[in-house]
ROGULUM-467808 format. One record per residue (C-alpha): residue in three letters; x, y, z. Coordinates in steps of 0.25 Angstrom, whole numbers, plus 5000, padded with zeros to 4 digits. Layout:
<sites>
ALAXYZ ...
</sites>
This chain:
<sites>
SER500150005000 ILE500550144999 GLN500550165013 ASN501450055016 ALA502250105004 VAL502350245010 ALA502550175025 ARG503850105016 GLY504350245012 ALA503850234998 PRO503950374991 ILE502450394987 ASP501650514989 ILE500150504988 HIS499550624983 PRO498450684994 GLU497450694985 VAL497850534980 GLN497850494997 GLU496450564998 ALA495950484986 LEU496550374992 ALA495850375005 HIS494550395002 LYS494650304990 ARG494350404981 PRO494550384964 LEU496050394962 VAL496650364947 ALA498250334945 LEU498850404935 GLU500450384929 THR501250484927 THR502050414914 ILE501250494904 VAL501650634912 THR503150574912 HIS503250494899 GLY502050504893 MET501850654886 PRO502650784885 HIS502550884894 PRO501750964896 THR500550874890 ASN501150774900 LEU500750844912 HIS499450924906 THR498850784903 ALA499350714917 ARG498350834922 SER497250824913 ILE497450674919 GLU497250714932 ARG496150804931 ILE495250714923 VAL495450614934 ARG495150714944 GLU493750744934 ASN493350604935 GLY493250604949 ALA494650534952 ILE495850584960 PRO497150564949 ALA498250504957 THR499450534946 ILE500650454949 GLY502150474948 ILE503550484955 ILE504250614958 GLN505550624964 GLY505450474967 ARG504150474975 VAL502850414970 LYS501650514969 ILE500450464968 GLY499750584964 LEU500450694959 GLU500450844963 PRO500450934950 HIS501850974953 GLU502150824951 LEU501550794939 GLU502250924933 ARG503550874938 LEU503350744930 ALA502750804918 ASP503950894916 VAL504650774910 ALA505750894901 ASN506250954916 ASN505950824922 PRO506650724913 SER507050614922 VAL505650564925 VAL505550424922 LYS504350314919 VAL504150254932 SER503750094931 ARG503949994941 ARG505249964940 ASP505650124940 ILE504950154953 GLY506050124962 PRO507050194953 VAL506250314953 ILE505950324966 SER507350304971 LEU508050404961 LYS506950504967 GLY506550524953 ASP505150554945 GLY504150474937 GLY503150434929 THR502350324934 THR501950224921 CYS500650144924 SER501550014930 SER502150124942 THR500750184943 LEU500050064945 ILE501050034956 PHE500750184963 ALA499150164960 ALA499250024968 LEU499950064977 ALA499150194984 GLY497850104981 ILE497350184968 LYS496650084960 VAL496550154948 PHE497550194937 ALA497250264925 THR498250274913 GLY498350304898 GLY498850144895 LEU499450034901 GLY500849984895 GLY500849854890 VAL501649744881 HIS502349854871 ARG502349814856 GLY503449694853 GLY503349664869 GLU503449514867 ARG504849544861 SER505349654870 MET504649624883 ASP504249774883 VAL502949744893 SER502549874901 ALA502649864917 ASP501149904917 LEU500449784913 GLN501249714926 GLU500949814935 LEU499549784934 THR499749664940 ARG500349734954 CYS499349844956 SER498049814958 VAL497649954949 GLY496549984939 LEU497250034928 VAL496350104918 SER496950144905 ALA496550164890 GLY497250034887 VAL498549994882 LYS499650094876 SER499250064860 ILE500750054857 LEU501049924866 ASP500449784863 ILE499049784869 GLY498749634865 ARG499949604873 THR499849684883 LEU498449624886 GLU498949484887 TYR500049544894 LEU499149584905 GLU498449454903 THR499449384908 LEU499649494921 GLY498249454925 VAL497749604924 PRO496349624920 VAL496149704907 VAL494749764908 SER494449854895 TYR493449974901 GLY492249974890 GLU491149914884 THR492149814878 SER493449754881 ASP494049804870 PHE495649854876 PRO495949994872 ALA497250044864 PHE497650164873 TYR497250254860 THR496050174856 ARG494850104863 ARG495249974855 SER496349914853 GLY495949784849 PHE496249684859 GLN495149664872 SER495149664886 PRO494749534895 TRP493849624902 HIS493149744900 THR491949834909 ASN491349974908 ASP491049964922 SER491850024933 SER491249944944 THR491749824936 ALA493049894935 ALA493049924949 SER492649774953 ILE493949714945 LEU494749804954 LEU494049754965 THR493949624964 GLN495449604960 HIS495849684974 GLN494849594981 LEU495549484977 GLY496949514981 MET497249534965 ASN498449644964 ASN498449674948 GLY497649784943 VAL496649794932 MET496849874917 PHE495549944915 ALA495649994901 VAL494850104896 PRO494750164879 ILE494950294877 PRO493550374874 GLU493050354861 LYS493350494858 TYR494650484858 GLU494750354850 LEU495050424835 VAL496150494839 GLY496750374847 GLN496550284835 GLU497350384828 ILE498450364838 GLN498350214838 ASN498550224825 ALA499850284826 VAL500150164837 GLU499850074827 LEU500850144817 ALA501750154826 VAL501850004829 LYS501749974816 GLU502950054812 ALA503650004824 GLU503649834820 GLU504049904804 ASN505349954812 GLY505649854821 ILE505449954832 ASN504449844837 ARG505849764842 ARG506449854850 GLY505749834863 LYS505649954873 GLU505950054861 VAL504549994854 THR503550094863 PRO504350234863 TRP504450214848 LEU502850194847 LEU502650294855 LYS503550404848 ARG503050354835 VAL501550364838 SER501950494843 GLU502450524828 LEU501250474820 THR500250554829 ALA500850684829 GLY500050794824 LYS498750724826 SER497650794830 LEU496450744839 PRO495150784840 SER494950924846 ASN493950864858 ILE495350794862 ALA496250904862 LEU496750874875 ILE497450754870 GLU498050804856 ASN499350854860 THR499650714870 ALA499150624861 LEU499450644847 ASN500950704851 GLN501150604861 GLY500650454855 ASN500050424869 GLY499450514879 PHE498350574884 ILE497350524874 VAL497450394883 TYR497050484896 SER495750534888 HIS494950424893 ILE495450464907 GLU494050504910 SER493350384908 LEU494550304917 VAL494250394928 GLN492950374929 LEU493150214928 LEU494250234940 PHE493250324948 SER492250204948 LEU493450104950 GLU493850174962 SER492350194969 ALA492050044964 SER493550004970 ALA493450084985 THR493049954990 LEU494449914989 VAL495349885000 LYS496549955000 ASP497149895011 SER498149785008 PRO498749675018 GLN499849745017 ALA499649885019 SER498849825031 GLN500149785037 THR500749875049 VAL501849945045 ALA502950015055 PHE503250155055 ASP504150235062 SER503750315073 PRO502850445069 ARG503350575071 LEU501950625074 VAL500650545082 VAL499450605082 ILE498350555091 GLY497050575090 SER495550545084 SER495450485071 ALA494050475066 VAL493250445053 ASP492550575049 ILE491150565041 SER490650695036 ALA489450725032 GLN489150865023 VAL487950935020 VAL488150955006 LYS487951125002 ASP486451195005 THR486051085015 ASP485351105025 PHE485351015037 VAL484150935040 THR484050875055 HIS483450735055 SER483750715039 THR484950705032 VAL485450795021 PRO486350785009 GLY487950775009 ALA489150725009 VAL489750625017 THR491150595019 MET492250505027 SER493550545030 LEU494650525041 GLY494550615053 GLY494950635067 VAL495850755075 GLY497150675077 ARG496950585064 ASN496750735056 MET498050775062 ALA498750655059 GLU498350645043 ALA498750795042 ALA500050785049 HIS500150665039 ARG499750725027 LYS500650845029 LEU501950765033 THR501950665020 ALA501550785012 THR502950795006 SER503650685010 THR503350535018 THR504350565027 PHE503150575036 ILE502250475030 ASN502450395044 ASP502550515053 THR500950525058 VAL500350425068 LEU498750445072 VAL498750375084 SER497050365085 ALA495850265090 ILE495250195079 GLY494250075080 ARG494349955074 ASP493049975064 SER492750025050 PHE493050175054 GLY494450135060 ARG494750045048 LEU494650165039 LEU495350275047 SER496450165047 ASP496450145032 GLU496250285028 THR497450325038 LYS498350225030 GLN497650275016 ILE498250415020 GLY499650365022 MET499650385037 ARG499850285049 THR498950215056 ASP499750135067 GLY499250255076 PHE497850205076 ILE497450135087 ASN496250045086 THR495250015097 ILE494349895097 SER493049955103 GLY493050115098 ARG492350155087 THR493350225076 ALA493050375078 VAL492050445068 CYS491550585066 ASN490250625058 LEU490350765052 ILE489250845048 LEU489850955040 ASP489151075033 THR489051095021 CYS490451195022 GLY490951065028 GLY490751115043 LEU490451035055 THR489151045061 GLY489150905067 GLY489450775068 ILE489550645077 ALA491050595082 ASP491250475088 MET492550485093 ASP492550405106 ILE493650305099 ILE494650415102 HIS494550385118 SER495350245116 LEU496450345114 ASP496850345129 GLY498250375136 ASP498850255136 VAL498450215120 VAL498750345116 LEU500150325123 GLY500250185117 ALA500150235103 LEU501150335106 ASN502150225112 LYS502350175100 TYR502950315093 THR503750445095 PRO503150535087 GLU503850675088 LEU502550745089 VAL501250695094 ALA499750755092 VAL498550745100 ASP497150775096 GLY496050815108 ASN495250695105 LEU496150615115 SER495850605130 GLU496450695139 LYS497150595144 ALA497750525131 LEU498150675128 ALA498750685142 SER499550555140 VAL500150595126 VAL500450735131 GLN501250655141 PHE501950565132 CYS502450665124 ASN502750765134 LYS503750655139 ARG504350625127 HIS504450775122 ILE503350755111 PRO502750855107 VAL501250845107 PHE500150935097 PHE498650925103 GLU497550955094 PRO496450985102 THR495250945093 SER494151035099 VAL493851125110 THR493351005120 LYS494550925117 SER495551025117 ALA495851045132 ARG495850885132 ILE497450915132 LEU497351015145 PRO497650885155 ALA498850845148 ILE499450975148 ALA499050975162 SER499750835165 SER501050875159 THR502250885165 ALA502950955154 THR503651085157 HIS503251115141 PRO501951125135 PRO501350975136 ILE500851015120 SER501651055110 PHE500551085102 ALA499051115103 SER498051145091 PRO496851225096 ASN495751315089 LEU495251435096 LEU494151355104 GLU495051235109 LEU496251335112 ALA495251415121 HIS494651285126 MET495951235131 TYR496351375137 LYS495051375146 LEU495251225151 ALA496751265153 GLY496451355164 GLU495251285172 SER495151185182 PRO495651065182 LEU496851095173 GLU497051245177 LEU498351245167 THR498451385166 GLN498551405181 ARG499751315183 SER501051385185 THR501651325174 TRP500751395165 TRP501051525172 ASP502551515170 ALA502551475157 ILE501551595152 ASP502451685160 SER503551635153 MET503051695139 GLY503151835144 LEU501851865136 GLY501852025137 SER501052155133 GLU501952155120 PHE501352005117 ARG499852055118 MET500152165110 ASP500652085099 LEU499551975100 GLU498652095100 GLN499052165087 LEU499252015081 SER497451995086 LYS497452115077 ARG497952045064 ALA496651985055 ALA496651845055 SER496951845041 ASP497551905031 ASN496751895019 ASP495251865027 PRO494851985034 SER493551895038 LYS494451815049 GLY494651935057 ARG495751965066 LEU496451875078 SER495851955089 PHE495351825093 LEU496751805098 LEU496551905110 ASP494951945109 LYS494951765112 GLY496151755120 ILE496751655110 ALA498151715111 GLN498051705127 MET497351565127 ALA498451505118 ILE499551575125 HIS499051535139 LEU499151385132 LEU500651385127 PRO501151325141 PHE500451205137 LEU500451215122 GLN501451255114 HIS501051265101 ILE499751315099 ILE499051305086 ILE497751375086 LYS496851345075 CYS495951465073 GLY495051415059 ASP495051515049 VAL495951635056 GLY497151525055 VAL498051485067 ILE498751535078 VAL500051465083 VAL500351485098 PHE501551435103 ARG502751455114 THR504351425110 ALA505251375121 ALA506551455125 THR507251355119 SER506751315107 GLN507451395097 SER506251455090 SER506251545079 TRP504951615086 ILE506151685095 HIS506551765082 GLU504951815080 ARG504451935085 SER502851965087 ASN502351995071 VAL500852035071 HIS501052035055 ALA501551885056 ARG500351865066 GLN501351815076 VAL501651865091 VAL502751815097 ALA503251825111 ARG504651805120 GLY504351745132 GLN505451745146 ASP505851615144 GLY506351645129 SER505251555123 CYS504351625112 LEU502851645112 VAL502051635098 PHE500851685094 LYS500551665078 HIS499351675070 PHE499151595055 PRO498151645046 ALA497151535041 ILE497251505027 HIS496151555019 LEU495151465014 THR493651515010 THR492551425016 GLU492351355003 ASP493651305003 ILE493151225018 VAL492851085015 ASN492851035028 VAL493451095042 THR493550965048 GLY495150925049 ALA495551065047 GLY496151085060 ASP496750945061 SER497450955045 LEU498051095053 VAL498651015063 GLY499050905056 SER499950995047 ILE500551055060 LEU500850915065 SER501550875052 SER502351005053 LEU502750975068 VAL503250845063 GLN504150895053 ILE504451015059 PRO504351005074 HIS504851155079 ALA504051205069 PHE503351315077 GLN504751355081 ASP504751445068 PRO503951555063 SER504051505048 THR503951355051 LEU502851375059 SER502051475051 GLN502351355039 LEU501651245048 VAL500451325051 LEU500351365037 GLN500351215033 ALA499351185043 GLN498451275038 GLU498651225026 ALA498251085029 ALA496951125038 VAL496551205025 LYS496751085016 THR495951005025 LEU494951115026 GLN494651105012 SER494650945011 PRO493650855015 LEU494550765024 ALA494750775038 VAL496250805033 SER496550845018 PRO497450745011 LEU497950885004 LEU498750915016 SER500050835010 GLN500050965001 VAL500251065014 VAL501651075015 
</sites>
């Protein structure tokens, strides 16, 4: 499986869009890149590849164009990566990659366009069930003497993928190719009304397929049946080009036949591997200057000038319609093989996230519909993964693995799941994302957490039911048992944990000098961390990082000063506040900051006056003896970061000054410490851009966690901190624009 390959260190990068489609079983179409690197001249090759991807999307599927860039396998290409492969003039070392070339190209950090055979390999590895290509390779003319047979044919015996093409390239020996496929045991199915096998450019080659169907469910059933029987071979579906292109296709086919005849007369046919390149060149010469009907002008400069090319992809719309049916009908395929379910040994993660994981079932009312009590209303129901801890872990994982697989196993989620269908779903979907699952704690009697959300037409939460009792099984002993397996550099917890469990984690981490990051989760749950703080014997703030919103901050501050804890009445708290040395200058700087607009671009967001009017600044500062770094989530007003650096930290903030224009207040303490209060405006986002507000804050926190894993002292440098917060805000925006709790596009936030 792709997970096992990545776990072994395989240099594979899956595009976030492809990852999302795999995770949610959406139709995916694998596409090769040899047509880009070796099939057409530049820029025709690039335009063709883009056009094919566009048509795939327009027909309801996700394109997964496969190639190799700098020694890394790319399943799904970014635009600049496709451009890199297409620009062969400036990238002359790009090679054509078949099975035999994969190891060398990767080891030499080269670029490569994947042939049918290597595309089949990577599609099968990723779990993509359908691969669309123009024409399959086969037995070359004179192959009975030269033994020149394409590796594409053999690969179909190893990869359980439905290969959909316009037949076999007509410059090849079609009859012997079909015979060879029969010997290999690969089913050949013509997709149409007859058994006629297409000849790449024409609808009929003169040969017959052993099977034919014009029903997509039957085609899907063939793949499904082979999977159920444990058969590893693929299936070739031969789809003839549309009849409207038959005329021009016949012209090219006539040129092919003439070139073949000339090759026999000139003895070229006895030159082994030289035959095919000669035929391609001759066909190009014979068809030069021909014109196509105006209604297919798109393919004029490629098909006629190249001899083979885009004309074969002119039927891509019918291909994708078939592919969509194949994917939909095959959605029940079990993706986990015995090998994939085996336990894989991992190194200790650098980040452990402890908290809730849940299955989110969201029901959103369609626009212009009012709720009606005691009745149902039209809407859309979707299911995705959720839970605060899980969301944080996924966001951190996606961002950590955005540019490198170095951190692929560095995030572990410790969470309780039941031995039920929802638990299996959580585990399976987590694997699909590429995350570790060794932190899941299976409980015998508990039900996997499920949260049923009711959303309004704008995606806002109007109500719901949360079945989250399983989180109570994560008591202190269970959590410590999981933590003892690892030696993390950072531990994050959410407020769903019990007070005792939180106290156990804080004590464990404080003894081992492991930073603790606390995500309050909700107003009520935000105070659960306070008993852990009260029982801590650490001489420094027991919680290294906390990320409350404004309401959670106020609640934590209020309960911290009340009985029975009375944390702000302790002498140690007074000593810490006194050492900050905050005087009139600090107060004046805060007043100036509070007069600033919350946004430089949106006057409707008002000013930062709430910092003083609602006591936000005072509350945050008074919590610093317990929470060393406080990241306050202020919604559409932005983010406020408040923290205190130690005198011995060698922080760059010691050289900074208060600067209202930079939205920061900096104060130096009597002990040489430094207090920083800084506001970061929100990224502009219109209401129309927002799809779902669930999970945005978790994505922000997950992004911060990933930055701290990579740069543990990120808060100590002004520019690094600014980059950290900006990336976190971008992560939150990505999720606001996604129907999922964590947007797969977080992988693009780097």
